[in-house]
FIDOMI-735867 format. One record per residue (C-alpha): x, y, z. Coordinates in steps of 0.1 Angstrom, whole numbers, plus 5000, padded with zeros to 4 digits. Example, Ala and Ser with C-alpha at 12.3 -4.5 7.8 and 13.67 -1.06 7.14 Angstrom:
# FIDOMI-735867
((5123; 4955; 5078)) ((5137; 4989; 5071)) 
# end
This chain:
# FIDOMI-735867
((4997; 4998; 5001)) ((5015; 5035; 4989)) ((5015; 5068; 5005)) ((5004; 5093; 4981)) ((4987; 5128; 4990)) ((4964; 5155; 4976)) ((4966; 5182; 5000)) ((4954; 5224; 5000)) ((4971; 5250; 5021)) ((4963; 5281; 5024)) ((4976; 5312; 5040)) ((4960; 5330; 5077)) ((4937; 5350; 5057)) ((4921; 5321; 5042)) ((4927; 5342; 5007)) ((4954; 5321; 4983)) ((4946; 5285; 4978)) ((4978; 5258; 4970)) ((4972; 5224; 4960)) ((4999; 5199; 4958)) ((5003; 5162; 4961)) ((5035; 5143; 4976)) ((5047; 5109; 4995)) ((5054; 5125; 5018)) ((5030; 5147; 5033)) ((5042; 5157; 5067)) ((5077; 5166; 5052)) ((5062; 5189; 5023)) ((5039; 5209; 5044)) ((5068; 5214; 5072)) ((5086; 5225; 5038)) ((5059; 5252; 5029)) ((5054; 5262; 5064)) ((5093; 5266; 5067)) ((5093; 5284; 5033)) ((5113; 5262; 5017)) ((5083; 5241; 4995)) ((5078; 5271; 4968)) ((5086; 5304; 4956)) ((5044; 5304; 4955)) ((5038; 5292; 4986)) ((5067; 5315; 5004)) ((5055; 5344; 4989)) ((5021; 5342; 4994)) ((5029; 5328; 5033)) ((5011; 5295; 5029)) ((5012; 5277; 5060)) ((4978; 5262; 5066)) ((4968; 5229; 5059)) ((4927; 5231; 5053)) ((4923; 5195; 5030)) ((4945; 5164; 5023)) ((4933; 5130; 5007)) ((4957; 5101; 5008)) ((4960; 5076; 4980)) ((4973; 5040; 4977)) ((4988; 5047; 4937)) ((5007; 5079; 4926)) ((4985; 5076; 4892)) ((4953; 5087; 4911)) ((4967; 5111; 4936)) ((4983; 5132; 4908)) ((4948; 5129; 4887)) ((4929; 5140; 4921)) ((4952; 5170; 4924)) ((4948; 5178; 4884)) ((4906; 5176; 4888)) ((4914; 5200; 4917)) ((4937; 5226; 4903)) ((4914; 5225; 4867)) ((4884; 5237; 4894)) ((4872; 5273; 4902)) ((4879; 5284; 4937)) ((4841; 5276; 4946)) ((4846; 5245; 4944)) ((4882; 5242; 4960)) ((4862; 5258; 4988)) ((4832; 5235; 4986)) ((4855; 5205; 4988)) ((4877; 5221; 5023)) ((4839; 5227; 5033)) ((4828; 5192; 5028)) ((4859; 5179; 5054)) ((4870; 5209; 5074)) ((4842; 5236; 5077)) ((4861; 5261; 5099)) ((4894; 5259; 5079)) ((4913; 5245; 5107)) ((4954; 5237; 5103)) ((4944; 5197; 5103)) ((4984; 5194; 5107)) ((4978; 5176; 5144)) ((4952; 5153; 5126)) ((4975; 5143; 5099)) ((5003; 5134; 5123)) ((4978; 5109; 5138)) ((4962; 5098; 5110)) ((5002; 5085; 5098)) ((5007; 5074; 5127)) ((4974; 5050; 5130)) ((4986; 5037; 5095)) ((5018; 5026; 5103)) ((5003; 5011; 5133)) ((4982; 4987; 5105)) 
# end
C-alpha cells in the first residue's frame, strides 16, 4: 500500500489556495511552513493545511490533483468545507492519521 497525498493549503486569511501532491505529506507541509516548499507558497505565506486525501497509487493522487486544480475557487472551497468547515489547520490530525497508518 502506498501513501500518496493530495493537499490544499492556505494562508492565515484563507485568501490564497495552493494544491499539491506528494508522497510525504508531513515533510511537504513542514517545507511550506518553513518557506522551503516553493516560491508560490513562500510569496503568499501559505502555512495552513486545510484539506488532504490519501491514495494508494501515485497516478490516482496526480489525477485528483489535476481535477482539483482545474476546478474553480468555489469548487475548491466546497471540497474543503465538506471535510473542514472551519478551515482549521489539520496538521495535528494528519500526524495522528499517519501514526495510525504505521500501526496497521
